KOLMAR-806572 format. One record per residue (C-alpha): x, y, z; residue number from 1; chain. Coordinates in Angstrom, 3 decimals, m for minus. Example, Ala and Ser with C-alpha at 12.3 -4.5 7.8 and 13.67 -1.06 7.14 Angstrom:
! KOLMAR-806572
<atom X="12.300" Y="m4.500" Z="7.800" i="1" ch="A"/>
<atom X="13.670" Y="m1.060" Z="7.140" i="2" ch="A"/>
//
This chain:
! KOLMAR-806572
<atom X="8.985" Y="m23.545" Z="9.447" i="1" ch="A"/>
<atom X="11.741" Y="m24.930" Z="7.326" i="2" ch="A"/>
<atom X="14.452" Y="m23.873" Z="9.789" i="3" ch="A"/>
<atom X="17.112" Y="m22.892" Z="7.283" i="4" ch="A"/>
<atom X="18.100" Y="m19.361" Z="6.386" i="5" ch="A"/>
<atom X="18.208" Y="m17.877" Z="2.919" i="6" ch="A"/>
<atom X="20.772" Y="m15.149" Z="2.409" i="7" ch="A"/>
<atom X="20.095" Y="m12.239" Z="0.063" i="8" ch="A"/>
<atom X="22.506" Y="m9.424" Z="m0.774" i="9" ch="A"/>
<atom X="21.565" Y="m5.787" Z="m1.238" i="10" ch="A"/>
<atom X="23.325" Y="m2.454" Z="m1.627" i="11" ch="A"/>
<atom X="22.103" Y="m0.057" Z="1.050" i="12" ch="A"/>
<atom X="23.486" Y="3.467" Z="1.360" i="13" ch="A"/>
<atom X="26.326" Y="2.501" Z="m0.969" i="14" ch="A"/>
<atom X="27.352" Y="m0.539" Z="1.079" i="15" ch="A"/>
<atom X="26.838" Y="m4.162" Z="0.149" i="16" ch="A"/>
<atom X="25.121" Y="m6.152" Z="2.883" i="17" ch="A"/>
<atom X="23.691" Y="m9.639" Z="3.232" i="18" ch="A"/>
<atom X="20.553" Y="m10.459" Z="5.145" i="19" ch="A"/>
<atom X="19.666" Y="m13.998" Z="6.205" i="20" ch="A"/>
<atom X="16.013" Y="m14.810" Z="6.877" i="21" ch="A"/>
<atom X="13.868" Y="m17.904" Z="6.847" i="22" ch="A"/>
<atom X="12.182" Y="m18.503" Z="3.462" i="23" ch="A"/>
<atom X="8.762" Y="m17.798" Z="4.956" i="24" ch="A"/>
<atom X="9.830" Y="m14.269" Z="5.916" i="25" ch="A"/>
<atom X="11.221" Y="m13.614" Z="2.443" i="26" ch="A"/>
<atom X="7.942" Y="m14.847" Z="0.931" i="27" ch="A"/>
<atom X="5.890" Y="m12.496" Z="3.126" i="28" ch="A"/>
<atom X="8.142" Y="m9.551" Z="2.273" i="29" ch="A"/>
<atom X="8.072" Y="m10.330" Z="m1.459" i="30" ch="A"/>
<atom X="4.266" Y="m10.548" Z="m1.368" i="31" ch="A"/>
<atom X="4.069" Y="m7.181" Z="0.401" i="32" ch="A"/>
<atom X="6.419" Y="m5.585" Z="m2.115" i="33" ch="A"/>
<atom X="4.267" Y="m6.930" Z="m4.956" i="34" ch="A"/>
<atom X="1.116" Y="m5.672" Z="m3.224" i="35" ch="A"/>
<atom X="2.712" Y="m2.214" Z="m3.082" i="36" ch="A"/>
<atom X="3.791" Y="m2.449" Z="m6.721" i="37" ch="A"/>
<atom X="7.479" Y="m2.233" Z="m5.896" i="38" ch="A"/>
<atom X="10.461" Y="m4.556" Z="m5.818" i="39" ch="A"/>
<atom X="11.933" Y="m6.215" Z="m2.743" i="40" ch="A"/>
<atom X="14.891" Y="m3.826" Z="m2.651" i="41" ch="A"/>
<atom X="12.566" Y="m0.812" Z="m2.265" i="42" ch="A"/>
<atom X="10.790" Y="m2.547" Z="0.633" i="43" ch="A"/>
<atom X="14.125" Y="m3.366" Z="2.301" i="44" ch="A"/>
<atom X="15.325" Y="0.219" Z="1.797" i="45" ch="A"/>
<atom X="12.127" Y="1.540" Z="3.392" i="46" ch="A"/>
<atom X="12.498" Y="m0.822" Z="6.363" i="47" ch="A"/>
<atom X="16.127" Y="0.211" Z="6.738" i="48" ch="A"/>
<atom X="15.219" Y="3.913" Z="6.732" i="49" ch="A"/>
<atom X="12.340" Y="3.381" Z="9.180" i="50" ch="A"/>
<atom X="14.447" Y="1.767" Z="11.914" i="51" ch="A"/>
<atom X="14.231" Y="3.858" Z="15.086" i="52" ch="A"/>
<atom X="17.486" Y="2.384" Z="16.312" i="53" ch="A"/>
<atom X="20.169" Y="1.857" Z="13.641" i="54" ch="A"/>
<atom X="21.846" Y="m0.617" Z="16.018" i="55" ch="A"/>
<atom X="18.836" Y="m2.912" Z="15.592" i="56" ch="A"/>
<atom X="19.784" Y="m5.567" Z="13.039" i="57" ch="A"/>
<atom X="18.059" Y="m5.098" Z="9.699" i="58" ch="A"/>
<atom X="17.108" Y="m8.784" Z="9.710" i="59" ch="A"/>
<atom X="15.187" Y="m8.190" Z="12.948" i="60" ch="A"/>
<atom X="13.454" Y="m5.143" Z="11.495" i="61" ch="A"/>
<atom X="12.406" Y="m7.185" Z="8.454" i="62" ch="A"/>
<atom X="11.049" Y="m10.000" Z="10.621" i="63" ch="A"/>
<atom X="8.997" Y="m7.473" Z="12.606" i="64" ch="A"/>
<atom X="7.735" Y="m5.953" Z="9.355" i="65" ch="A"/>
<atom X="6.681" Y="m9.404" Z="8.124" i="66" ch="A"/>
<atom X="4.917" Y="m10.029" Z="11.429" i="67" ch="A"/>
<atom X="3.032" Y="m6.739" Z="11.151" i="68" ch="A"/>
<atom X="2.025" Y="m7.619" Z="7.601" i="69" ch="A"/>
<atom X="0.719" Y="m10.991" Z="8.781" i="70" ch="A"/>
<atom X="m1.194" Y="m9.407" Z="11.671" i="71" ch="A"/>
<atom X="m2.778" Y="m6.904" Z="9.302" i="72" ch="A"/>
<atom X="m4.105" Y="m9.825" Z="7.311" i="73" ch="A"/>
//
């Protein structure tokens, strides 16, 4: 893993937020969005809405999503 974080900014529920993930996680999420025929924002919005605990950081939820995608193969 490269070890550095890449920050991306999104508007979620009318609020601007930045999410920092390793490039490998962003690549997995972008590939999943493309597989679904949607853009990265739609995938991030879906992950945000699906969080059971809103106190859980969105970055953590996205990493877990990427892990699940990888496990699905």
